Every structure is written in structure tokens, then in C-alpha cells.
DRENDO-1510 file (C-alpha; in Angstrom, 1 decimal, always signed):
<recs>
REC; n; res; u; v; w
REC; 1; MET; -21.1; -10.5; +9.9 .
REC; 2; ASP; -22.5; -9.4; +6.6 .
REC; 3; PHE; -19.9; -8.6; +4.0 .
REC; 4; SER; -22.3; -8.0; +1.1 .
REC; 5; LYS; -21.5; -4.7; -0.6 .
REC; 6; THR; -23.8; -1.7; -0.1 .
REC; 7; GLU; -25.3; +0.0; -3.1 .
REC; 8; THR; -22.6; +2.7; -2.9 .
REC; 9; GLN; -19.8; +0.1; -2.6 .
REC; 10; ARG; -21.2; -1.8; -5.7 .
REC; 11; MET; -21.3; +1.5; -7.7 .
REC; 12; ILE; -17.7; +2.4; -6.7 .
REC; 13; ALA; -16.4; -1.1; -7.5 .
REC; 14; GLU; -18.2; -1.2; -10.9 .
REC; 15; GLN; -17.0; +2.3; -11.8 .
REC; 16; LEU; -13.4; +1.5; -10.9 .
REC; 17; ARG; -13.5; -1.9; -12.6 .
REC; 18; ASN; -14.8; -0.4; -15.8 .
REC; 19; TYR; -12.2; +2.4; -15.6 .
REC; 20; VAL; -9.3; -0.1; -14.9 .
REC; 21; ASP; -10.4; -2.4; -17.8 .
REC; 22; GLU; -10.4; +0.5; -20.2 .
REC; 23; ASN; -7.5; +2.7; -19.1 .
REC; 24; VAL; -5.1; +0.6; -17.0 .
REC; 25; ILE; -4.9; -3.1; -18.0 .
REC; 26; GLY; -2.5; -3.4; -20.9 .
REC; 27; GLN; -1.3; +0.2; -20.6 .
REC; 28; THR; +1.3; +0.0; -17.9 .
REC; 29; GLN; +4.4; -1.4; -19.4 .
REC; 30; ASP; +6.0; +2.1; -20.0 .
REC; 31; TRP; +4.8; +3.7; -16.8 .
REC; 32; ASP; +7.5; +5.0; -14.4 .
REC; 33; SER; +7.8; +7.6; -11.7 .
REC; 34; LYS; +9.1; +10.4; -13.8 .
REC; 35; GLU; +8.8; +11.0; -17.5 .
REC; 36; ASN; +6.0; +8.5; -17.9 .
REC; 37; PHE; +4.0; +8.9; -14.7 .
REC; 38; PRO; +0.4; +8.4; -15.7 .
REC; 39; GLU; -0.9; +11.9; -14.6 .
REC; 40; ASP; -4.1; +11.5; -16.6 .
REC; 41; VAL; -5.0; +8.3; -14.8 .
REC; 42; TYR; -3.9; +9.8; -11.5 .
REC; 43; GLN; -6.2; +12.8; -12.1 .
REC; 44; ASP; -9.1; +10.6; -13.0 .
REC; 45; LEU; -8.8; +8.7; -9.7 .
REC; 46; ILE; -8.7; +12.1; -7.9 .
REC; 47; ASP; -11.9; +13.1; -9.7 .
REC; 48; MET; -13.5; +9.8; -8.6 .
REC; 49; GLY; -12.7; +10.7; -5.0 .
REC; 50; VAL; -10.4; +7.8; -4.4 .
REC; 51; MET; -7.7; +9.8; -2.5 .
REC; 52; GLY; -10.2; +11.1; +0.0 .
REC; 53; ALA; -11.6; +7.6; +1.0 .
REC; 54; LEU; -10.9; +8.1; +4.7 .
REC; 55; LEU; -11.1; +11.8; +5.2 .
REC; 56; PRO; -14.3; +13.7; +6.1 .
REC; 57; GLU; -16.1; +16.2; +3.8 .
REC; 58; GLU; -14.6; +19.2; +5.5 .
REC; 59; LEU; -11.2; +18.0; +4.2 .
REC; 60; ASP; -12.6; +17.4; +0.8 .
REC; 61; GLY; -12.9; +13.7; +1.4 .
REC; 62; ASP; -15.8; +11.3; +1.0 .
REC; 63; ASP; -15.5; +9.5; +4.3 .
REC; 64; LEU; -16.2; +6.2; +2.5 .
REC; 65; GLY; -14.9; +4.0; +5.4 .
REC; 66; ILE; -12.2; +1.3; +5.7 .
REC; 67; MET; -14.2; -1.4; +4.0 .
REC; 68; THR; -14.9; +0.7; +1.0 .
REC; 69; GLY; -11.2; +1.6; +0.9 .
REC; 70; GLY; -10.4; -2.1; +0.8 .
REC; 71; ILE; -12.8; -2.6; -2.1 .
REC; 72; ILE; -11.1; +0.3; -4.0 .
REC; 73; MET; -7.7; -1.3; -3.4 .
REC; 74; GLU; -8.8; -4.6; -4.8 .
REC; 75; GLU; -10.1; -3.0; -8.0 .
REC; 76; LEU; -6.9; -0.9; -8.4 .
REC; 77; GLY; -4.8; -4.0; -7.8 .
REC; 78; ARG; -6.6; -5.8; -10.6 .
REC; 79; GLY; -5.2; -3.1; -12.9 .
REC; 80; ASP; -1.7; -2.4; -11.6 .
REC; 81; VAL; +0.0; -3.1; -8.3 .
REC; 82; GLY; +2.2; +0.0; -8.6 .
REC; 83; LEU; -0.8; +2.3; -9.2 .
REC; 84; ALA; -2.6; +0.8; -6.2 .
REC; 85; ASN; +0.6; +1.3; -4.1 .
REC; 86; VAL; +0.7; +5.0; -5.1 .
REC; 87; VAL; -3.0; +5.6; -4.1 .
REC; 88; HIS; -2.5; +3.6; -0.9 .
REC; 89; ASN; +0.6; +5.7; +0.0 .
REC; 90; GLN; -1.3; +9.0; -0.6 .
REC; 91; ILE; -4.1; +7.9; +1.7 .
REC; 92; LEU; -1.7; +6.7; +4.3 .
REC; 93; GLY; -0.1; +10.2; +4.3 .
REC; 94; ASN; -3.2; +12.3; +4.1 .
REC; 95; VAL; -5.0; +10.4; +6.9 .
REC; 96; THR; -1.9; +10.8; +9.1 .
REC; 97; LEU; -2.0; +14.5; +8.6 .
REC; 98; GLY; -5.8; +14.9; +8.5 .
REC; 99; ARG; -6.5; +12.9; +11.6 .
REC; 100; HIS; -3.6; +13.8; +13.8 .
REC; 101; GLY; -2.3; +17.2; +12.6 .
REC; 102; ASN; -3.0; +20.9; +13.1 .
REC; 103; GLU; -4.8; +23.2; +10.7 .
REC; 104; LYS; -1.8; +23.5; +8.5 .
REC; 105; HIS; -1.5; +19.7; +8.2 .
REC; 106; LYS; -5.2; +19.4; +7.5 .
REC; 107; GLU; -5.0; +21.9; +4.7 .
REC; 108; ILE; -2.2; +19.9; +3.1 .
REC; 109; ALA; -4.2; +16.7; +3.5 .
REC; 110; ALA; -7.2; +18.3; +1.8 .
REC; 111; ALA; -4.9; +19.6; -1.0 .
REC; 112; ASN; -3.6; +16.1; -1.5 .
REC; 113; VAL; -7.2; +14.8; -1.9 .
REC; 114; ARG; -7.7; +17.5; -4.6 .
REC; 115; GLY; -4.4; +16.4; -6.3 .
REC; 116; GLU; -2.5; +19.6; -5.5 .
REC; 117; ASN; +0.4; +17.8; -3.9 .
REC; 118; LYS; +1.8; +14.3; -3.4 .
REC; 119; LEU; +2.9; +12.8; -0.1 .
REC; 120; SER; +5.4; +10.1; +1.1 .
REC; 121; PHE; +5.5; +8.3; +4.4 .
REC; 122; GLY; +9.0; +8.1; +5.9 .
REC; 123; LEU; +9.4; +5.4; +8.6 .
REC; 124; THR; +11.9; +2.8; +7.3 .
REC; 125; GLU; +15.6; +3.3; +7.7 .
REC; 126; PRO; +18.7; +1.4; +6.5 .
REC; 127; ASP; +19.1; -0.7; +9.6 .
REC; 128; HIS; +15.5; -0.4; +10.9 .
REC; 129; GLY; +12.6; -1.8; +8.9 .
REC; 130; SER; +10.5; -4.0; +11.2 .
REC; 131; ASP; +12.3; -2.6; +14.3 .
REC; 132; ALA; +10.8; +0.8; +14.0 .
REC; 133; LEU; +11.4; +1.6; +17.7 .
REC; 134; ALA; +15.1; +1.7; +16.8 .
REC; 135; ILE; +15.0; +4.5; +14.2 .
REC; 136; GLU; +17.9; +6.9; +14.3 .
REC; 137; THR; +16.6; +9.9; +12.3 .
REC; 138; ASN; +16.4; +12.6; +15.0 .
REC; 139; ALA; +14.8; +16.0; +15.4 .
REC; 140; VAL; +16.3; +18.5; +17.8 .
REC; 141; LYS; +14.5; +21.6; +19.0 .
REC; 142; ASP; +16.3; +24.9; +18.1 .
REC; 143; GLY; +14.1; +27.9; +19.0 .
REC; 144; ASP; +11.0; +27.9; +16.9 .
REC; 145; GLU; +12.4; +25.1; +14.6 .
REC; 146; TYR; +13.4; +21.5; +14.7 .
REC; 147; VAL; +16.6; +20.4; +13.0 .
REC; 148; ILE; +16.3; +16.9; +11.4 .
REC; 149; ASN; +19.2; +14.6; +10.5 .
REC; 150; GLY; +19.0; +11.1; +9.3 .
REC; 151; GLU; +18.1; +8.8; +6.4 .
REC; 152; LYS; +15.0; +7.0; +5.2 .
REC; 153; ILE; +15.0; +4.2; +2.7 .
REC; 154; ALA; +12.5; +2.3; +0.5 .
REC; 155; ILE; +10.1; +5.3; +0.6 .
REC; 156; THR; +7.2; +5.0; -1.9 .
REC; 157; SER; +6.5; +8.2; -3.9 .
REC; 158; SER; +9.6; +9.9; -2.6 .
REC; 159; GLN; +10.8; +10.7; -6.1 .
REC; 160; TYR; +7.9; +12.9; -6.9 .
REC; 161; ALA; +6.4; +13.8; -3.5 .
REC; 162; ASP; +6.2; +17.4; -2.3 .
REC; 163; TYR; +6.2; +16.4; +1.4 .
REC; 164; ASN; +7.4; +13.6; +3.5 .
REC; 165; VAL; +5.8; +12.6; +6.8 .
REC; 166; THR; +9.1; +12.0; +8.6 .
REC; 167; PHE; +9.2; +9.8; +11.7 .
REC; 168; CYS; +11.9; +11.0; +14.1 .
REC; 169; ARG; +13.4; +10.3; +17.5 .
REC; 170; LEU; +13.4; +13.5; +19.6 .
REC; 171; GLY; +17.1; +14.0; +20.1 .
REC; 172; ASP; +18.6; +11.0; +22.0 .
REC; 173; SER; +15.3; +10.2; +23.8 .
REC; 174; ASP; +12.9; +7.3; +23.4 .
REC; 175; ASP; +10.2; +9.7; +22.4 .
REC; 176; PHE; +9.0; +9.7; +18.7 .
REC; 177; ARG; +7.3; +12.4; +16.7 .
REC; 178; ALA; +6.3; +12.8; +13.0 .
REC; 179; PHE; +7.1; +16.0; +11.1 .
REC; 180; LEU; +5.8; +17.3; +7.8 .
REC; 181; THR; +9.0; +17.9; +5.8 .
REC; 182; PRO; +9.0; +19.7; +2.5 .
REC; 183; LEU; +11.2; +17.7; +0.1 .
REC; 184; ASP; +12.5; +20.9; -1.5 .
REC; 185; ALA; +13.9; +22.2; +1.8 .
REC; 186; ASP; +17.6; +22.9; +2.2 .
REC; 187; GLY; +19.5; +19.8; +3.3 .
REC; 188; VAL; +17.1; +17.3; +1.7 .
REC; 189; GLU; +18.4; +14.9; -0.9 .
REC; 190; VAL; +16.2; +12.3; -2.6 .
REC; 191; LEU; +17.8; +9.5; -4.5 .
REC; 192; PRO; +15.9; +6.8; -6.6 .
REC; 193; TYR; +16.0; +3.1; -6.0 .
REC; 194; GLU; +15.8; +0.7; -8.9 .
REC; 195; ALA; +13.2; -1.9; -8.0 .
REC; 196; ILE; +12.5; -5.1; -9.9 .
REC; 197; GLY; +8.8; -4.0; -10.3 .
REC; 198; THR; +6.3; -1.2; -9.7 .
REC; 199; ALA; +8.4; +1.4; -11.5 .
REC; 200; ILE; +5.5; +3.9; -11.0 .
REC; 201; ASP; +6.0; +3.8; -7.2 .
REC; 202; GLY; +8.7; +6.4; -7.1 .
REC; 203; TRP; +10.7; +4.3; -4.6 .
REC; 204; GLY; +13.8; +5.9; -3.1 .
REC; 205; GLN; +15.8; +7.1; -0.2 .
REC; 206; ILE; +15.8; +10.5; +1.5 .
REC; 207; TYR; +18.7; +12.1; +3.3 .
REC; 208; PHE; +18.1; +14.8; +5.9 .
REC; 209; ASP; +21.2; +17.0; +6.6 .
REC; 210; ASP; +20.4; +19.7; +9.2 .
REC; 211; VAL; +17.0; +20.2; +7.6 .
REC; 212; ARG; +15.1; +22.9; +9.5 .
REC; 213; VAL; +11.3; +22.8; +9.8 .
REC; 214; PRO; +9.0; +25.1; +11.8 .
REC; 215; ALA; +8.0; +23.7; +15.2 .
REC; 216; GLU; +4.4; +23.7; +14.0 .
REC; 217; ASN; +5.3; +21.1; +11.4 .
REC; 218; MET; +5.3; +18.5; +14.2 .
REC; 219; VAL; +2.2; +16.4; +13.3 .
REC; 220; SER; +1.0; +15.6; +16.8 .
REC; 221; GLU; +2.1; +15.6; +20.4 .
REC; 222; ARG; +1.2; +11.9; +20.5 .
REC; 223; ASN; +3.9; +9.3; +20.2 .
REC; 224; ALA; +4.4; +8.8; +16.5 .
REC; 225; PHE; +5.2; +5.1; +16.8 .
REC; 226; LYS; +1.7; +4.5; +18.1 .
REC; 227; ILE; +0.2; +6.5; +15.3 .
REC; 228; ALA; +2.2; +4.5; +12.7 .
REC; 229; MET; +1.1; +1.2; +14.3 .
REC; 230; GLU; -2.5; +2.2; +14.4 .
REC; 231; THR; -2.3; +3.2; +10.7 .
REC; 232; PHE; -0.8; -0.2; +9.8 .
REC; 233; ASP; -3.8; -1.9; +11.3 .
REC; 234; TYR; -6.0; -0.8; +8.3 .
REC; 235; THR; -3.3; -0.5; +5.6 .
REC; 236; ARG; -2.4; -4.1; +6.1 .
REC; 237; PRO; -5.7; -5.5; +5.0 .
REC; 238; TRP; -5.7; -2.9; +2.2 .
REC; 239; ILE; -2.4; -4.3; +1.0 .
REC; 240; GLY; -4.0; -7.8; +1.2 .
REC; 241; PHE; -6.9; -6.5; -1.0 .
REC; 242; LEU; -4.6; -5.1; -3.7 .
REC; 243; CYS; -2.6; -8.3; -3.8 .
REC; 244; ILE; -5.8; -10.3; -4.1 .
REC; 245; GLY; -6.9; -8.0; -6.9 .
REC; 246; CYS; -3.7; -8.6; -8.8 .
REC; 247; ALA; -3.9; -12.4; -8.3 .
REC; 248; GLN; -7.6; -12.6; -9.2 .
REC; 249; ALA; -7.0; -10.8; -12.4 .
REC; 250; THR; -4.1; -13.2; -13.2 .
REC; 251; VAL; -6.3; -16.3; -12.4 .
REC; 252; ASP; -9.1; -15.0; -14.6 .
REC; 253; GLN; -6.7; -14.4; -17.4 .
REC; 254; THR; -5.1; -17.8; -16.9 .
REC; 255; ALA; -8.5; -19.5; -17.1 .
REC; 256; GLU; -9.3; -17.9; -20.4 .
REC; 257; TYR; -5.8; -18.7; -21.7 .
REC; 258; LEU; -6.1; -22.4; -20.8 .
REC; 259; LYS; -9.4; -22.6; -22.6 .
REC; 260; GLU; -7.9; -21.2; -25.8 .
REC; 261; ARG; -4.4; -22.9; -25.7 .
REC; 262; GLU; -4.4; -26.4; -27.2 .
REC; 263; THR; -1.9; -29.2; -26.6 .
REC; 264; PHE; -2.1; -32.7; -28.0 .
REC; 265; GLY; -5.2; -31.8; -29.9 .
REC; 266; LYS; -7.3; -30.4; -27.0 .
REC; 267; PRO; -7.6; -27.3; -24.8 .
REC; 268; VAL; -5.2; -27.3; -21.8 .
REC; 269; ALA; -8.3; -26.6; -19.6 .
REC; 270; THR; -9.6; -30.1; -20.3 .
REC; 271; ASN; -6.7; -31.5; -18.2 .
REC; 272; GLN; -7.4; -32.3; -14.6 .
REC; 273; GLY; -4.1; -31.0; -13.3 .
REC; 274; PRO; -4.7; -27.3; -14.4 .
REC; 275; GLN; -8.4; -27.6; -13.3 .
REC; 276; PHE; -7.4; -28.6; -9.8 .
REC; 277; GLN; -4.8; -25.7; -9.7 .
REC; 278; LEU; -7.4; -23.2; -10.7 .
REC; 279; ALA; -9.8; -24.6; -8.1 .
REC; 280; GLU; -7.1; -24.2; -5.4 .
REC; 281; PHE; -6.3; -20.6; -6.6 .
REC; 282; GLU; -9.9; -19.5; -6.4 .
REC; 283; THR; -10.5; -21.1; -3.0 .
REC; 284; LYS; -7.4; -19.6; -1.4 .
REC; 285; LEU; -8.0; -16.1; -2.8 .
REC; 286; ASP; -11.6; -16.2; -1.6 .
REC; 287; CYS; -10.4; -17.2; +1.9 .
REC; 288; ALA; -7.9; -14.4; +1.9 .
REC; 289; ARG; -10.5; -11.9; +0.7 .
REC; 290; LEU; -12.9; -12.9; +3.5 .
REC; 291; LYS; -10.2; -12.4; +6.1 .
REC; 292; CYS; -9.5; -8.9; +4.8 .
REC; 293; TYR; -13.2; -8.2; +4.9 .
REC; 294; GLU; -13.3; -9.4; +8.5 .
REC; 295; VAL; -10.5; -7.1; +9.5 .
REC; 296; CYS; -12.2; -4.0; +8.0 .
REC; 297; TRP; -15.5; -5.0; +9.7 .
REC; 298; ARG; -13.7; -5.3; +13.0 .
REC; 299; LEU; -12.1; -1.9; +12.6 .
REC; 300; GLU; -15.3; -0.2; +11.7 .
REC; 301; ASN; -17.0; -1.8; +14.7 .
REC; 302; ASP; -14.2; -1.0; +17.2 .
REC; 303; LEU; -13.4; -4.6; +17.8 .
REC; 304; PRO; -10.0; -6.1; +18.5 .
REC; 305; HIS; -8.2; -6.3; +15.2 .
REC; 306; THR; -4.4; -6.2; +15.5 .
REC; 307; LYS; -3.9; -9.9; +15.2 .
REC; 308; ASP; -6.4; -10.2; +12.4 .
REC; 309; ALA; -4.7; -7.3; +10.5 .
REC; 310; ALA; -1.4; -9.1; +10.6 .
REC; 311; MET; -3.0; -12.4; +9.5 .
REC; 312; SER; -4.8; -10.7; +6.6 .
REC; 313; LYS; -1.7; -9.0; +5.2 .
REC; 314; TRP; +0.7; -12.0; +5.6 .
REC; 315; TYR; -1.7; -14.6; +4.3 .
REC; 316; SER; -3.2; -12.5; +1.4 .
REC; 317; ALA; +0.2; -11.3; +0.1 .
REC; 318; GLU; +1.8; -14.7; +0.4 .
REC; 319; VAL; -1.1; -16.6; -1.3 .
REC; 320; SER; -1.4; -14.0; -4.0 .
REC; 321; PHE; +2.3; -14.1; -4.8 .
REC; 322; GLN; +2.2; -17.9; -5.0 .
REC; 323; VAL; -0.9; -17.8; -7.2 .
REC; 324; VAL; +0.7; -15.3; -9.6 .
REC; 325; LYS; +3.8; -17.5; -9.7 .
REC; 326; GLU; +1.9; -20.6; -10.6 .
REC; 327; CYS; -0.2; -18.8; -13.2 .
REC; 328; THR; +3.0; -17.6; -14.8 .
REC; 329; VAL; +4.1; -21.2; -15.2 .
REC; 330; LEU; +0.7; -22.3; -16.5 .
REC; 331; HIS; +1.2; -19.8; -19.4 .
REC; 332; GLY; +4.4; -21.5; -20.3 .
REC; 333; HIS; +6.9; -19.3; -22.2 .
REC; 334; TRP; +4.1; -16.8; -22.9 .
REC; 335; GLY; +3.8; -16.1; -19.2 .
REC; 336; TYR; +7.4; -15.1; -19.0 .
REC; 337; SER; +7.1; -12.6; -21.8 .
REC; 338; GLN; +6.5; -8.9; -21.4 .
REC; 339; GLU; +3.5; -8.9; -23.6 .
REC; 340; SER; +1.5; -11.3; -21.5 .
REC; 341; GLY; +1.4; -8.9; -18.5 .
REC; 342; ILE; +1.8; -11.9; -16.1 .
REC; 343; GLY; +5.5; -11.4; -15.7 .
REC; 344; GLN; +5.0; -7.8; -14.7 .
REC; 345; ARG; +2.5; -8.8; -12.0 .
REC; 346; PHE; +4.9; -11.4; -10.8 .
REC; 347; SER; +7.7; -8.8; -10.4 .
REC; 348; ASP; +5.3; -6.2; -8.9 .
REC; 349; ILE; +3.6; -8.3; -6.2 .
REC; 350; ILE; +6.8; -9.4; -4.5 .
REC; 351; GLY; +7.3; -6.0; -2.9 .
REC; 352; ASN; +4.0; -6.2; -1.2 .
REC; 353; VAL; +5.0; -9.4; +0.6 .
REC; 354; ILE; +7.5; -7.2; +2.3 .
REC; 355; ALA; +5.6; -3.9; +2.7 .
REC; 356; ASP; +4.0; -2.9; +6.0 .
REC; 357; GLY; +5.6; -5.9; +7.7 .
REC; 358; THR; +7.5; -9.0; +6.4 .
REC; 359; PRO; +5.9; -12.4; +6.9 .
REC; 360; GLN; +8.2; -13.0; +9.9 .
REC; 361; ILE; +7.2; -9.8; +11.8 .
REC; 362; LEU; +3.6; -10.4; +11.1 .
REC; 363; LYS; +3.8; -14.0; +12.4 .
REC; 364; HIS; +5.5; -12.5; +15.4 .
REC; 365; ILE; +2.6; -10.1; +16.0 .
REC; 366; ILE; +0.1; -13.0; +15.6 .
REC; 367; ALA; +2.0; -15.1; +18.2 .
REC; 368; ARG; +2.3; -12.2; +20.6 .
REC; 369; GLU; -1.4; -11.5; +20.5 .
REC; 370; MET; -2.1; -15.2; +21.0 .
REC; 371; LEU; +0.4; -15.9; +23.8 .
REC; 372; GLY; +0.9; -12.5; +25.5 .
REC; 373; ARG; +3.8; -10.1; +25.4 .
REC; 374; GLU; +5.6; -11.9; +28.2 .
REC; 375; TYR; +6.1; -14.9; +26.0 .
REC; 376; VAL; +7.0; -13.2; +22.7 .
REC; 377; HIS; +9.8; -10.7; +23.0 .
REC; 378; HIS; +11.3; -8.4; +20.4 .
</recs>
């Protein structure tokens, strides 16, 4: 395994790092999903080709690959977790449409890459987060249309998305399909959630009350649950990467702060306690990063990866959260202030400990892959 960056990957990472340093870090306090959505930054990322990371050229993508996508996520996570989440969510949507959909879906995926629409991914429901096989939102065939009823919650980008990729049970069956649902359709109601962080996410819930969509809006004849699970296998290391980016930026900032901050007549950095903490932070983040690299490498080489994907997301998110928390404390009262930026990262990163699988469900997947399904039951 060789995880050294290619020349293209180095160029992309450097371009994004410079852009984030100049246009994102220190600029995000007033960002939100409505009046203050950073359209200029979003458009710049589109112009850089970020949204088309996994789509082919015929869909206006750059086909950069899963590993490069992870590198992109780490650089965006350095700047702002919410911004990285938005980009992650758009790619999640356009890849689902572009890889599995018909010509109509592919056109919408390409338009998303060009910045002409925004997408949201509708899987989670009020009583069904990790237990996606139990979803109750249903789609019933009626002539040349499907009628959708149900509710989706905790949906990133829902407040400003044009479309939702809506995962439904077909009637009362155990068969699942995804539908492209315009969020301005009759019977759709989108309500915001107030989260403790990542205000830019556009987090919310979507109600579907006899919403009619053309039959051609069904994304694929394949079981949608399998499509979602396959997608999570690469979005999980990507979430790991963006969490690592957030934590690494926090460690770097903390190291500089400890060199400047003096107590008892000397810099805090001269004390062995903070030195050892920084050493632990750097080591754990490097281990987490290497695991995320391995998962991307496995995916790109068609090797078994489901267990590793679960490991990468659980460990990276958990370690990153703990690192940001400890760095907040190392800054003392300044770390708790809005001005430091550390407190915002602390609030932002918690959501990614939950997203795409809680620690409990990810450990369940790891154990299942180790022991076999006959020993680990849902």
C-alpha cells in the first residue's frame, strides 16, 4: 500500500488549503443555511470541480476517485465542518443519481455538479435511524405516478435543496426504492431543525403528504437499501477525513497558542503535561488518517472494505471529537469563547459522531464482519 499523494492530489490539496486559509477560517461565525449561506464560497468550490469528484466527465465531473475525495474532505474539514458536510451531502446525492439513475437523473446530477441545483439525501426517519430496513415512508403506484407519504428527519441541506433522494418502502412490502422528489411539489413541507452546530447544514425534516411523482422518478430498480449501504462504505471514511481535518486544524492552533501563552513566567508549551497531550493528539490523528486512507485504497482496488469503513468512521470521529474537546480545555477560558473558533468546532464535530452510523451501530458492523451474521443479529 502506497498512500503518498499523486501530483494531482497534491495540487488539489494545496489549492484547497490555500483557499480555506484565505476564505473560510475565521469567516464562518455568521454563516447559516438561509440569509447568510456562503454562496460565493460554494460557487468557488463548484468552479474548482469539488462537487464532481466521483462523477465521470460526461456528467461534468472530474472522476477524481474516492481517495482524492477523502483528501478534499480533510481540507474542507480544516476550514469548517458544516461546509464539508454540505459538499459531502451534494456528492452523496449526485453520485446516487449519476450512478444508478436514468437519463433524467443523470442530467440533474450533472446540473448539481455545475451548481444549478442542490440535493438532499432522505433516509433517516423519526423512529428509524440505524434501523433503515424499518423505514415507513412508502410509495404506492398509481397509474404513471407514485404517491409518497411519510416523514424524514435530520436531513442535511433540506432547507435549501431543490430535490430530495427519498428512500421509500413500496407499499407494505419489504422492497425499497429511492425516488427523486422535487421539494417544491404539492404535499411537501420542509421544517428546519435547530442544531447546536453546523448552522450552514440546512438540517431539517421533510413531510410527504400524498406527494405525486412520475414513475420515471424512481432512481433504480435495484433495492435502494443496498444502494444506500454501498454508498455509506465510502462516505464513512470521508466523514472520518473531514473530522480529522477539523481536529488537526485545532491541534495546530493549540500548539501555536501554547507557545505564545505564558503562565508562571514561561510558555505553557514548556510544560511536559501539554507536550504529552499534543504528542498523543498527533499520533491518534495520524493513525485515524491512515485507516481512512486504507479504506479508500481498498475501495479503489475492489477489496473487502465494509468492516474497515465502519472502523474508519467510528474511530476517526470519536478520536477527533475527543481531541477537539481536550484542545478546548488547553485554551482555558479563551477556548470557550466564540472568538477562538475552537468552541464552534467542538459544537460542529459532535454531529459527525452520529452521522452515517452511530458508534454503536458501527461496532455492530465490525463485530458482524468478524464473527459472521449468525452470531451478530439486528
